Each structure stands twice: as C-alpha cells, then as structure tokens.
C-alpha positions in Angstrom: -23.2 -63.4 114.2 -20.8 -64.7 111.6 -22.3 -66.3 108.5 -19.9 -68.8 106.8 -20.6 -69.2 103.1 -19.2 -72.5 101.6 -17.3 -72.0 98.4 -17.3 -75.2 96.3 -14.4 -76.5 94.2 -15.0 -76.4 90.5 -15.6 -80.2 90.3 -17.9 -80.1 93.3 -19.8 -77.2 91.8 -20.3 -79.1 88.5 -21.6 -82.2 90.3 -23.9 -80.2 92.5 -25.2 -78.3 89.5 -26.0 -81.5 87.5 -27.9 -83.0 90.5 -29.8 -79.9 91.1 -30.8 -79.5 87.5 -32.1 -83.1 87.3 -34.1 -82.5 90.5 -35.5 -79.3 89.0 -36.9 -81.1 85.9 -34.2 -80.7 83.3 -34.3 -83.4 80.6 -30.6 -83.2 80.0 -27.8 -81.1 81.5 -24.2 -80.1 80.6 -21.8 -78.5 82.9 -18.5 -76.8 82.0 -15.8 -75.3 84.2 -12.7 -73.5 83.3 -9.8 -72.1 85.4 -7.6 -69.8 83.2 -4.3 -68.2 84.2 -3.1 -65.4 81.9 -0.1 -63.1 81.7 0.0 -60.4 78.9 2.7 -57.8 78.6 2.1 -55.2 75.9 4.1 -52.1 75.0 2.4 -49.5 72.8 3.3 -45.8 72.4 6.2 -46.5 74.9 3.6 -47.3 77.6 3.7 -50.8 79.0 0.6 -52.6 80.1 0.7 -55.8 82.2 -2.2 -58.2 82.8 -1.7 -61.0 85.3 -4.8 -62.8 86.5 -6.9 -65.9 87.1 -10.4 -66.4 85.8 -12.6 -69.2 87.2 -16.2 -70.1 86.6 -18.8 -72.6 85.5 -21.6 -72.6 82.9 -24.5 -74.9 82.3 -26.6 -75.9 79.3 -29.9 -77.4 80.3 -32.5 -79.1 78.1 -36.2 -78.5 78.7 -39.2 -78.4 76.4 -37.0 -79.7 73.5 -34.7 -76.6 73.7 -31.6 -75.5 75.5 -31.0 -72.7 78.0 -27.7 -71.3 79.1 -26.3 -69.5 82.1 -23.0 -69.1 83.9 -21.6 -68.0 87.2 -18.3 -67.0 88.7 -19.5 -67.5 92.2 -19.2 -71.1 93.4 -21.8 -71.2 96.2 -24.7 -73.6 96.2 -27.2 -70.7 96.2 -25.6 -69.1 93.2 -25.4 -72.4 91.3 -29.1 -73.1 92.0 -29.9 -69.6 90.7 -27.8 -70.2 87.6 -29.6 -73.5 86.9 -33.0 -71.9 87.3 -32.1 -69.1 84.9 -31.0 -71.6 82.3 -34.2 -73.6 82.7 -36.3 -70.5 82.3 -34.4 -69.6 79.2 -35.0 -73.0 77.7 -38.7 -73.1 78.4 -39.2 -69.5 77.2 -37.8 -70.4 73.8 -40.5 -72.9 73.0 -39.9 -76.3 71.3 -37.2 -76.6 68.7 -38.1 -79.3 66.2 -34.5 -79.6 65.2 -33.1 -80.3 68.6 -32.4 -84.0 69.2 -30.0 -84.4 72.1 -26.8 -83.2 73.8 -23.8 -85.3 72.7 -23.5 -88.9 73.9 -20.1 -90.5 74.5 -18.4 -91.0 71.1 -17.1 -94.3 69.8 -14.4 -92.4 68.0 -11.0 -92.6 69.5 -9.8 -89.3 70.9 -6.2 -88.2 70.3 -3.9 -87.8 73.4 -1.7 -84.7 73.9 0.9 -83.8 76.5 0.6 -80.5 78.4 3.9 -78.7 78.5 4.4 -78.2 82.2 7.2 -75.8 81.6 4.5 -73.2 80.7 3.6 -73.1 84.5 7.1 -71.9 85.4 7.2 -68.9 83.0 7.2 -65.6 84.9 6.2 -62.1 83.9 9.8 -61.1 84.4 10.9 -63.5 81.7 8.2 -62.3 79.4 9.1 -58.7 80.0 12.8 -59.5 79.3 11.8 -61.1 75.9 9.7 -58.1 75.0 12.6 -55.7 75.9 14.9 -57.7 73.6 12.4 -57.4 70.8 12.1 -53.7 71.3 15.8 -53.0 71.5 16.7 -55.3 68.5 14.2 -53.6 66.3 15.3 -50.1 67.3 19.0 -51.0 66.7 18.2 -52.1 63.1 18.9 -49.5 60.5 15.8 -47.6 59.2 13.5 -49.5 61.6 11.6 -48.3 64.7 9.6 -50.3 67.1 5.9 -49.6 67.2 4.1 -52.2 69.2 4.4 -55.7 70.6 3.1 -58.2 73.1 4.0 -61.5 74.8 1.1 -63.6 76.0 0.8 -66.7 78.1 -2.4 -68.7 78.8 -3.0 -71.9 80.7 -6.5 -73.4 81.1 -7.9 -76.3 83.1 -11.2 -77.4 81.7 -13.8 -80.0 82.8 -16.9 -80.9 80.9 -19.6 -83.3 82.1 -23.1 -84.1 80.9 -26.0 -86.3 81.9 -25.5 -88.6 78.9 -22.2 -89.9 80.4 -19.6 -87.5 79.0 -17.0 -86.7 81.6 -13.7 -85.2 80.3 -10.9 -83.1 81.7 -8.1 -81.4 79.9 -5.3 -79.0 80.5 -3.7 -76.9 77.8 -2.0 -73.6 77.1 0.3 -71.7 74.9 2.8 -68.9 74.6 2.8 -66.4 71.8 3.5 -62.8 70.8 3.9 -60.3 68.0 6.0 -57.3 67.0 5.2 -54.4 64.8 7.9 -52.1 63.3 8.0 -49.1 61.0 10.5 -48.5 58.2 11.5 -45.0 57.2 13.4 -46.1 54.1 12.0 -44.5 51.0 9.6 -41.5 50.7 6.6 -43.2 52.3 7.0 -44.8 55.8 5.5 -48.2 56.1 5.1 -50.9 58.7 4.8 -54.7 59.0 4.7 -57.4 61.7 5.7 -60.8 62.9 3.4 -63.2 64.8 4.4 -66.5 66.4 3.0 -68.8 69.0 3.1 -72.4 70.2 1.6 -74.7 72.9 5.1 -75.7 73.7 7.9 -73.7 75.2 10.3 -75.8 73.1 9.0 -74.3 69.9 8.5 -70.7 71.0 11.5 -68.4 70.7 11.5 -64.6 70.9 14.1 -64.5 68.2 11.5 -66.0 65.7 9.2 -63.0 66.3 12.1 -60.6 66.1 13.4 -62.1 62.8 10.0 -62.2 61.3 9.2 -58.6 62.2 12.5 -57.3 60.9 12.4 -59.4 57.7 8.8 -58.4 56.8 9.3 -54.7 57.6 12.4 -54.6 55.4 10.4 -56.2 52.6 7.8 -53.5 53.0 10.3 -50.6 52.8 10.0 -48.0 50.2 6.4 -48.5 49.0 5.0 -46.6 46.1 1.5 -45.7 44.9 0.4 -46.1 41.3 -2.6 -45.7 39.1 -3.8 -49.2 37.9 -7.1 -50.7 36.8 -7.0 -54.1 35.2 -7.7 -57.8 35.7 -4.3 -59.5 36.3 -2.9 -62.5 38.2 -2.8 -62.1 42.0 -0.6 -64.2 44.3 -1.7 -64.5 47.9 1.0 -65.1 50.4 0.1 -67.5 53.2 -0.7 -64.6 55.6 -3.3 -63.2 53.1 -4.9 -66.6 52.6 -5.2 -67.8 56.2 -3.5 -65.3 58.5 -4.9 -64.0 61.7 -5.2 -60.4 60.7 -7.6 -60.9 57.8 -7.5 -63.7 55.2 -9.5 -64.4 52.1 -10.1 -68.1 52.7 -11.8 -67.3 56.0 -14.8 -66.4 53.8 -14.8 -70.0 52.6 -14.7 -71.4 56.1 -17.6 -69.2 57.1 -19.6 -70.5 54.1 -18.9 -74.1 55.2 -20.1 -73.4 58.8 -23.0 -75.7 59.6 -25.0 -72.8 60.9 -24.9 -71.0 57.6 -25.4 -74.2 55.6 -28.6 -75.0 57.6 -30.0 -71.5 57.1 -29.1 -71.4 53.3 -26.8 -68.5 53.9 -24.1 -70.0 51.6 -23.9 -71.1 47.9 -22.6 -74.5 49.1 -25.7 -75.9 51.0 -26.4 -78.5 48.4 -23.0 -78.9 46.8 -21.5 -81.8 48.7 -19.9 -84.1 46.1 -19.7 -81.3 43.5 -16.6 -79.5 42.2 -16.4 -76.1 43.8 -12.7 -75.3 43.2 -9.8 -76.4 40.9 -8.7 -80.0 41.2 -5.4 -79.2 43.0 -7.1 -77.3 45.9 -7.6 -79.3 49.2 -8.9 -77.4 52.3 -8.7 -79.0 55.7 -9.6 -78.1 59.3 -7.2 -79.9 61.6 -8.2 -79.9 65.3 -5.5 -82.3 66.2 -2.5 -80.5 64.9 -0.3 -80.5 68.0 1.8 -77.5 66.9 -1.2 -75.1 66.9 -2.6 -73.2 69.9 -6.2 -74.4 69.5 -5.5 -78.1 69.1 -7.2 -80.5 71.6 -8.5 -84.0 72.2 -12.2 -82.9 72.5 -14.3 -80.0 71.3 -16.4 -77.7 73.5 -19.2 -80.2 74.0 -17.1 -83.4 74.4 -16.9 -84.7 70.9 -13.4 -85.9 69.8 -11.6 -83.4 67.6 -10.4 -84.6 64.2 -8.7 -83.7 61.0 -11.6 -82.9 58.6 -11.2 -82.7 54.9 -13.7 -80.1 53.8 -12.7 -79.8 50.2 -10.6 -82.5 48.5 -9.1 -82.0 45.0 -11.7 -79.3 44.5 -14.7 -81.4 45.5 -16.8 -80.4 48.5 -16.8 -83.2 51.1 -18.5 -81.9 54.2 -19.1 -79.0 56.5 -18.0 -77.7 59.9 -20.4 -79.4 62.3 -21.3 -79.6 66.0 -23.9 -81.9 67.4 -26.9 -79.7 66.8 -26.2 -78.8 63.2 -24.9 -82.3 62.5 -28.3 -83.7 63.6 -30.2 -80.9 61.7 -28.4 -81.7 58.5 -28.6 -85.5 58.9 -24.8 -85.8 59.5 -22.5 -86.4 62.5 -20.6 -83.8 64.5 -16.9 -83.6 63.4 -15.8 -81.9 66.6 -16.0 -78.2 65.6 -17.7 -76.8 68.7 -15.7 -74.1 70.5 -16.2 -71.7 73.4 -14.9 -68.2 73.2 -11.8 -67.9 71.0 -9.2 -65.4 69.9 -5.5 -65.1 70.6 -3.3 -62.8 72.7 -6.2 -61.9 75.0 -8.5 -60.7 72.2 -11.3 -63.2 72.7 -14.3 -64.1 74.8 -14.2 -65.7 78.2 -15.1 -69.4 77.5 -17.2 -69.7 80.6 -19.5 -66.9 79.3 -19.7 -68.3 75.8 -22.3 -70.7 74.4 -20.7 -73.5 72.4 -20.7 -72.5 68.7 -19.1 -73.8 65.5 -15.6 -72.5 64.6 -12.5 -73.7 62.9 -9.5 -75.1 64.8 -6.5 -75.0 62.5 -7.1 -74.5 58.8 -4.8 -75.9 56.1 -4.4 -75.7 52.4 -2.4 -78.6 51.0 0.8 -77.9 49.0 0.7 -77.8 45.2 3.2 -78.5 42.5 4.6 -75.1 41.7 7.0 -72.9 43.7 6.9 -69.3 44.9 9.6 -68.3 42.4 7.9 -70.0 39.5 4.7 -68.2 40.3 6.5 -64.9 40.1 8.4 -65.8 37.0 5.2 -66.9 35.2 3.5 -63.6 36.0 3.8 -61.1 33.2 2.1 -58.4 35.2 0.3 -58.7 38.5 0.6 -58.4 42.3 1.6 -60.4 45.3 -0.3 -59.6 48.5 0.6 -60.2 52.1 -2.2 -58.5 54.1 -5.9 -57.7 53.5 -8.2 -55.4 55.3 -12.0 -55.1 55.3 -12.9 -58.8 54.9 -15.4 -58.5 57.8 -17.4 -56.2 55.4 -17.7 -58.9 52.8 -21.0 -60.6 51.9 -20.4 -64.0 53.6 -23.5 -65.5 52.0 -22.5 -65.0 48.4 -18.8 -64.7 48.9 -18.7 -61.2 47.3 -15.7 -59.2 48.6 -13.9 -55.9 48.0 -10.9 -55.4 50.1 -7.7 -53.4 50.3 -4.3 -55.0 50.6 -0.6 -54.4 50.8 1.8 -56.2 48.5 4.2 -56.0 45.6 3.9 -55.1 41.9 5.2 -57.8 39.5 6.3 -57.0 36.0 7.8 -59.5 33.4 8.4 -62.1 36.1 10.1 -59.9 38.6 9.0 -58.2 41.8 9.5 -54.5 41.2 8.4 -52.6 44.4 6.0 -52.6 47.3 2.6 -50.9 46.7 0.2 -49.3 49.1 -3.6 -49.5 48.7 -4.1 -52.5 46.4 -7.9 -53.0 46.0 -9.1 -56.4 44.9 -12.7 -57.6 44.4 -14.7 -60.5 43.2 -16.8 -63.5 44.1 -15.0 -66.2 46.1 -16.8 -69.1 44.5 -15.5 -67.8 41.1 -12.1 -67.1 42.4 -11.7 -70.7 43.7 -12.1 -71.9 40.2 -9.5 -69.5 38.8 -6.6 -70.8 40.9 -3.9 -71.8 38.5 -0.9 -72.3 40.7 -0.3 -73.5 44.3 3.2 -73.6 45.8 5.1 -76.6 47.2 6.2 -74.3 50.0 3.9 -73.9 53.0 4.2 -71.4 55.8 3.4 -72.7 59.3 1.5 -69.8 60.9 0.2 -69.4 64.4 -3.3 -70.9 63.6 -2.9 -72.2 60.1 -0.7 -73.7 57.4 -0.9 -72.3 53.9 1.1 -72.2 50.6 1.3 -69.4 48.1 -1.8 -69.4 45.9 -2.0 -67.7 42.5 -5.4 -66.6 41.0 -5.3 -66.2 37.2 -7.6 -63.1 36.9 -8.5 -60.7 39.6 -9.9 -57.2 39.2 -7.2 -54.9 40.8 -7.4 -51.1 41.4 -4.7 -48.9 42.8 -4.6 -45.1 43.0 -1.6 -42.8 43.3 -1.4 -40.6 46.4 -1.9 -37.0 45.8 0.8 -34.4 46.5 -0.6 -33.3 49.9 -0.8 -36.9 51.2 2.8 -37.6 50.0 4.1 -34.5 51.7 2.3 -35.4 54.9 3.8 -38.9 54.9 7.2 -37.5 54.2 6.8 -35.3 57.3 5.9 -38.3 59.4 9.0 -40.0 58.1 11.2 -37.1 59.2 9.7 -36.8 62.6 9.8 -40.6 63.2 13.5 -40.7 62.1 14.2 -37.9 64.6 12.2 -39.8 67.2 10.0 -36.8 67.8 6.9 -38.9 67.5 6.1 -42.5 68.3 3.7 -44.9 66.6 2.6 -42.6 63.8 0.5 -45.3 62.1 -1.4 -46.4 65.2 
C-alpha cells in the first residue's frame, strides 16, 4: 500500500495554518514563510569550502490568553502544520497573561517604500563567484610584502511572505552579494593583518576589485606596527569602521541602549531621557531601514510594519527609541519598523524561519560634521586613530561602561607616526558622547552603515610594549610566512 503525503506550497501552508489556528481557538495569528537560496565560497588555510543550498519553512506566532506562542516547521504537510500550531498555542497559554501585550500589528496607514529586486542576482553562478575569489587571492599574493589569509564571496536571495489575522498580507523578494578579504603584511619587524569588506543588494554596485583594493590598501596601512608604553588621557579619533563597522564598533553600544526592550526594562541610562541632550550638539544618529544601498533595507519589517528612516538622536537630543509593535505599545509609542528575524551577514546569522521577531537596527548612520579627517589629525597634539576594536561584547550594555582593545595609529604633533598594536581604551559611553569635539565631513559607506571620522577629546589610553620573547616569536612568524612555510599564522 502506497501512502501519498501532500506537500503544500508555502502560500497554501500559510493559509492552512491561519485557518487551523482560528478553528483551534487562537485570538490572533501571524504566519511567516521564507524560501532562501544561498551560495557561499570560502577559502581559509588554503582549503576551499562551498555551501550551495535552499532553505524553506514557515513559522507562526499565535495569540492566546493575552500572550504569544511561537513555533516553526520545515515540513509543509497539513499534519505537521497542525502540530506546529498546537505547539505555539500551548506555549502561549503556558506563559500566562501578559498585561503589556495589546495586539499583533494592524495594517499601517504609513506609506511603505518600494524597492526593485535585482533579477541579475538570480543568474550568478558558483563558478563566477569562485573566479572572483581566485582573482582576490592571486592579486593579494602578487602584491609585494602581502600574503592572502582568508576570504569569502556570499550570495543570498530570499522570498518572504507575511500574513496575519488582522489583515496584513505582504510579500517581498530581496537579496544581496558580498564578500571580504583578509591579508597579512610582513613588512617591518612584526607581521600584521587587515581586511576589506563590501556588499550590495545590487550586482551593479558590487565589484570584486573593490574588496581587493580595500584589503590591499588597509593591509599596507597596517604594515610595520610597533608597540609602546603609554598611559594617558588623550584625543582618540575613531575611523568609520571602529564607530559602526561589522567587526565591533563603539556606537553599537548606543544602539543597544536605545533598543525598546532595554528601555522598557530600565537596562539603559536613557529610559527617561527623550527630549534631553545626551550628546554634543553636532551629533545626529539615525537608523535607516530604507537605504536602498544596504543589504538589510526593505519595505516592511519582520511583522509587517513599514520600515522608515528614524532619527534617534538629533543634534545631541534624544528623540526616540528602536521599537517594534510590542515595545511601542508598552512604552506608549508607535512601532517604527525595527522588528527583524535572524540577522547576520555572509552566512553568520540565524535562520529567519526559526527566529522570533525581535528589535534590531537596519542601517545605522552618523551624519557628517564640519571638520575633515586631515584637520582632526593636524589638531591632535598627541593621540591615536583607531580602525578596529575587539571585546565590545564584554561591555556593560546597561551603563555603557567599556574597556576594549584596538588597532590604530599613534599621532604626534599633528602627524600620523606609525601603526600601534594593542591600544586599550576605556570609559563610559554616555560621557564619551559628550566629549566629541570633531566630526568629519567625509563619510565612509560601509556594508551596513555610513559613518564619518569622530574625534573624542579625552579618552583613557593604555598600551604596553611587547617583551623580547614575544617580539622574537613574531619575527619568526614573519620569516616563515615570507618563505610560505606556514599559512594563516594569525588565524
């Protein structure tokens, strides 16, 4: 006897789930489906890895007993969908009543932006991506004093559909192409490395040469680093990557402190500061969910609210928070479209189907100032300029207290002298925001953010000189790397 199991389409599965949930006693129901195609080609330690796959599934949020329950499935049969709905209902009822829950989103009166999906993304092949990565590797290795360490090219295309019992029914298609390269320089006593990262939702604006040039330029800038003994409060200039880059950025602490979840729980110094001056008057901080040049732009957020350009801090004055529907209602405000599912870039994220909607930024921006990068350096008698920061995840997000290690350059008498390893900076972000004295006219357009150079007037800085044993060990690594006897010594 042959048993035939009907596999539903994503749209039919959503419709069936909503009807079954209503019959099962759900007060409200939201269904979300996603079909994602991904190709990722990575080369690390001369070993290539290729991921080429499709991920499909649906998830449901149901409302019962004034609370929400969540469940998902990758199996699109009626039986599995019914089981998923029952599980979500049990979760909702088991939580007990939530006095702060009001409703799932209703259709918004706000006008949603319209975006064109770049259909050329669908014609990109893994062979083309592998050829790009091969070009990146060979170009770096052919550059004097540089050696390739690691790189990746990544493509993602997603079809999403969101529907709820309040009347929201939206479909969208998006995607993007991105990549990064990491190189080591053996120039100078101590070997050092740096990177380049680029990405775009449009094939027109993604070129492998941009990653190559960025990687080579930044690695050459990082060549010949020194270590030094230093303990003093001095001006510190943050390059855009250190302010809002993807590998660790100081202003991510501020965005976390303005997250509606943290505001509602009091886990931030800014819960009652709307309308107050929290930074210098030339500092404006924005989350722009409709910046069409960024990978995470879109017309709607993860629960069907139109995305928008939200001014969080304007001329130093706190204007609002990052809000979804739940925390907007809880704080007596409206959602400003900051709900997301999953997240991350280059495959380092969570499957959106498996993820509850939660508050996150889309594309952060700091508006330009009146100074210039060169003027900042010229007006610094002694200080540092930092490009990267590590350890920000260890910071106290509630108070804004941080102590991190960065890489950058020592400045003396208005001139950049040399790169420096192990620059430790510390402080309280709320205090630091009030010590900004210069913001550049130039802004760097990064993969997920746009930021200028920012100078802070007084920051505690500590650096320590490497001992002889460490310097000898690094010198040995340099020799072996130059002779190509080892690969990826820093990874």
